[in-house]
C-alpha positions in Angstrom: 6.9 26.3 9.3 8.5 23.2 7.9 9.8 23.4 4.5 7.1 23.1 1.6 7.1 19.6 0.2 6.6 18.9 -3.6 4.9 16.1 -5.1 6.5 16.4 -8.7 6.7 12.9 -10.1 10.6 12.4 -9.6 10.3 13.2 -5.9 10.2 10.3 -3.1 6.5 11.0 -2.5 5.5 12.0 -6.2 2.2 12.2 -7.9 1.6 12.2 -11.8 1.5 15.9 -12.1 2.8 18.9 -10.0 1.2 19.4 -6.4 2.7 20.2 -3.1 1.8 20.7 0.6 3.1 23.4 3.2 3.0 22.5 6.8 2.6 25.3 9.8 1.7 25.4 13.4 1.3 29.4 12.9 -2.6 30.2 12.4 -2.2 33.6 10.7 0.4 31.9 8.3 -2.0 29.1 7.7 -4.6 31.7 6.9 -2.3 33.5 4.4 -1.6 30.5 2.8 -4.8 29.2 2.4 -6.1 32.7 0.8 -3.1 32.4 -1.6 -4.2 28.8 -2.4 -7.7 30.0 -3.2 -7.3 32.9 -5.5 -6.3 35.5 -3.0 -9.8 34.8 -1.2 -10.8 36.9 2.1 -13.9 36.2 4.0 -15.9 34.9 1.1 -15.3 33.9 -2.7 -15.8 37.4 -3.9 -13.6 39.1 -1.4 -10.0 39.1 -3.1 -7.5 40.5 -0.6 -4.3 39.5 -2.4 -2.9 37.9 -5.6 -3.8 34.3 -5.2 -3.6 31.1 -7.3 -5.8 28.0 -8.2 -3.4 25.8 -6.6 -5.8 23.1 -5.3 -4.5 19.4 -5.4 -6.9 17.6 -7.9 -8.7 14.8 -6.3 -7.2 12.0 -8.5 -3.8 13.2 -7.4 -4.8 13.2 -3.7 -6.3 9.7 -4.2 -2.9 8.5 -5.4 -0.8 10.2 -2.9 -2.9 8.8 0.0 -2.4 5.2 -1.5 1.5 5.9 -1.8 1.5 7.6 1.6 1.1 4.1 3.2 4.0 2.7 1.4 6.2 5.7 1.9 8.3 4.4 4.9 9.1 1.2 3.2 10.0 2.8 0.1 12.1 5.2 1.9 13.9 2.7 3.7 14.6 0.7 0.5 16.0 3.6 -1.1 18.2 4.2 1.9 19.4 0.8 1.7 20.0 1.0 -2.2 22.0 4.5 -1.6 24.3 2.7 0.9 25.0 -0.3 -1.4 26.2 2.2 -4.0 28.3 4.1 -1.5 29.9 0.7 -0.4 30.6 -0.4 -3.9 31.7 3.2 -5.0 34.0 3.9 -2.1 36.9 1.9 -3.2 40.7 3.0 -3.6 40.4 1.9 -7.2 37.8 4.1 -8.3 38.7 7.3 -6.3 35.2 8.4 -6.1 33.6 10.9 -3.9 30.4 10.0 -2.9 27.6 12.2 -1.1 27.9 12.3 2.7 24.6 11.6 5.0 25.3 12.4 8.7 24.6 9.6 11.0 21.1 10.0 12.3 19.7 11.5 9.1 18.4 10.3 6.1 18.4 11.4 2.5 15.0 11.6 0.6 
């Protein structure tokens, strides 16, 4: 399972309220997560097999995220360039600052 992704407004791929996503290739885990997402639902809506949530993303939030997702690669690249510019400007002997280190081949989002 990949780490859950939050769509909080301050995140790189944020919407205008709380939301999130979980990605997995494990069918059993996907079934359990779906059940939790829909009030703990089992085989039908009256079969509650666990404590669950009403954690469905609102349609408006989903629409906003779909539009933002198209531009996300360009926005992420622009943020990487800006971060590198800050690193270059702040890593001087005169300032004696330690900036975050992003290993080669990785990105900071």
